[in-house]
ROMARNU-88975 format. One record per residue (C-alpha): residue number from 1; x, y, z; residue in three letters. Coordinates in steps of 0.001 Angstrom, whole numbers. Example, Ala and Ser with C-alpha at 12.3 -4.5 7.8 and 13.67 -1.06 7.14 Angstrom:
<pts>
+-----+---------+---------+---------+------+
: pos :      c1 :      c2 :      c3 : code :
+-----+---------+---------+---------+------+
:   1 :   12300 :   -4500 :    7800 :  Ala :
:   2 :   13670 :   -1060 :    7140 :  Ser :
+-----+---------+---------+---------+------+
</pts>
This chain:
<pts>
+-----+---------+---------+---------+------+
: pos :      c1 :      c2 :      c3 : code :
+-----+---------+---------+---------+------+
:   1 :    7138 :  -14324 :   13583 :  Unk :
:   2 :    8725 :  -15819 :   10536 :  Unk :
:   3 :   11546 :  -18128 :    9664 :  Unk :
:   4 :   13204 :  -17430 :    6334 :  Unk :
:   5 :   10138 :  -15478 :    5251 :  Unk :
:   6 :    7741 :  -18355 :    5962 :  Unk :
:   7 :    4539 :  -17767 :    7892 :  Unk :
:   8 :    2270 :  -20221 :    9689 :  Unk :
:   9 :    -740 :  -21556 :    7820 :  Unk :
:  10 :   -4067 :  -20341 :    9062 :  Unk :
:  11 :   -6889 :  -22838 :    9430 :  Unk :
:  12 :   -9673 :  -22553 :    6846 :  Unk :
:  13 :  -12143 :  -21487 :    9519 :  Unk :
:  14 :  -10270 :  -18193 :   10134 :  Unk :
:  15 :  -12515 :  -15436 :    8731 :  Unk :
:  16 :  -11125 :  -13590 :    5715 :  Unk :
:  17 :  -10972 :  -10260 :    7568 :  Unk :
:  18 :   -8689 :  -11707 :   10246 :  Unk :
:  19 :   -6644 :  -13512 :    7618 :  Unk :
:  20 :   -6151 :  -10277 :    5668 :  Unk :
:  21 :   -5190 :   -8363 :    8804 :  Unk :
:  22 :   -2636 :  -11008 :    9791 :  Unk :
:  23 :   -1126 :  -10879 :    6320 :  Unk :
:  24 :    -821 :   -7086 :    6579 :  Unk :
:  25 :     953 :   -7530 :    9930 :  Unk :
:  26 :    3378 :   -9953 :    8264 :  Unk :
:  27 :    4291 :   -7595 :    5419 :  Unk :
:  28 :    8077 :   -7681 :    4892 :  Unk :
:  29 :    8246 :   -3860 :    4856 :  Unk :
:  30 :    7680 :   -2514 :    8362 :  Unk :
:  31 :    6201 :     717 :    6983 :  Unk :
:  32 :    3434 :   -1271 :    5256 :  Unk :
:  33 :    2323 :   -2970 :    8492 :  Unk :
:  34 :    -556 :   -1491 :   10498 :  Unk :
:  35 :     289 :     600 :   13549 :  Unk :
:  36 :    -795 :    -596 :   16984 :  Unk :
:  37 :   -3687 :    1902 :   16879 :  Unk :
:  38 :   -4765 :     683 :   13440 :  Unk :
:  39 :   -4500 :   -2938 :   14546 :  Unk :
:  40 :   -6790 :   -2322 :   17512 :  Unk :
:  41 :   -9275 :    -378 :   15343 :  Unk :
:  42 :   -9364 :   -3173 :   12759 :  Unk :
:  43 :   -9845 :   -5860 :   15413 :  Unk :
:  44 :  -12697 :   -3847 :   16898 :  Unk :
:  45 :  -14210 :   -3383 :   13417 :  Unk :
:  46 :  -13992 :   -7126 :   12846 :  Unk :
:  47 :  -15881 :   -7701 :   16082 :  Unk :
:  48 :  -13068 :   -9006 :   18271 :  Unk :
:  49 :  -14363 :   -8970 :   21820 :  Unk :
:  50 :  -17869 :   -7961 :   20744 :  Unk :
:  51 :  -19360 :  -10303 :   23327 :  Unk :
:  52 :  -17334 :   -8636 :   26049 :  Unk :
:  53 :  -19791 :   -6609 :   28113 :  Unk :
:  54 :  -18160 :   -4251 :   30578 :  Unk :
:  55 :  -17807 :    -600 :   31466 :  Unk :
:  56 :  -16421 :    1947 :   29023 :  Unk :
:  57 :  -13529 :    2618 :   31435 :  Unk :
:  58 :  -12574 :   -1065 :   31508 :  Unk :
:  59 :  -12743 :   -1231 :   27718 :  Unk :
:  60 :  -10445 :    1795 :   27422 :  Unk :
:  61 :   -8010 :     291 :   29941 :  Unk :
:  62 :   -7944 :   -2942 :   27919 :  Unk :
:  63 :   -7458 :   -1015 :   24658 :  Unk :
:  64 :   -4553 :     896 :   26219 :  Unk :
:  65 :   -3022 :   -2361 :   27444 :  Unk :
:  66 :   -3247 :   -3969 :   23992 :  Unk :
:  67 :   -1786 :    -906 :   22268 :  Unk :
:  68 :    1059 :    -739 :   24773 :  Unk :
:  69 :    1796 :   -4460 :   24459 :  Unk :
:  70 :    1858 :   -4338 :   20668 :  Unk :
:  71 :    4057 :   -1233 :   20684 :  Unk :
:  72 :    6457 :   -2821 :   23200 :  Unk :
:  73 :    6716 :   -5904 :   20992 :  Unk :
:  74 :    7336 :   -3870 :   17846 :  Unk :
:  75 :    9916 :   -1564 :   19385 :  Unk :
:  76 :   11705 :   -4461 :   21069 :  Unk :
:  77 :   12467 :   -5828 :   17622 :  Unk :
:  78 :    9680 :   -8362 :   17373 :  Unk :
:  79 :    8124 :   -6722 :   14357 :  Unk :
:  80 :   10920 :   -4605 :   12987 :  Unk :
:  81 :   13171 :   -5758 :   10160 :  Unk :
+-----+---------+---------+---------+------+
</pts>
């Protein structure tokens, strides 16, 4: 979310990988932003949820939920210019 092109400041403790990913998501050109699939892949690569121990089926259900939620947000106008 932005107001007149401004973005929130991230605390210094936010790891650079997450910071970079957030900045890609904020790109003014929608085509330059990561897709929902890419966003999930990058979060997994960065270790988001690494401590989460559960079945493969539950992980896939969660992944599907996140992808669907991000896509719903984007197509509802939340991330589209």
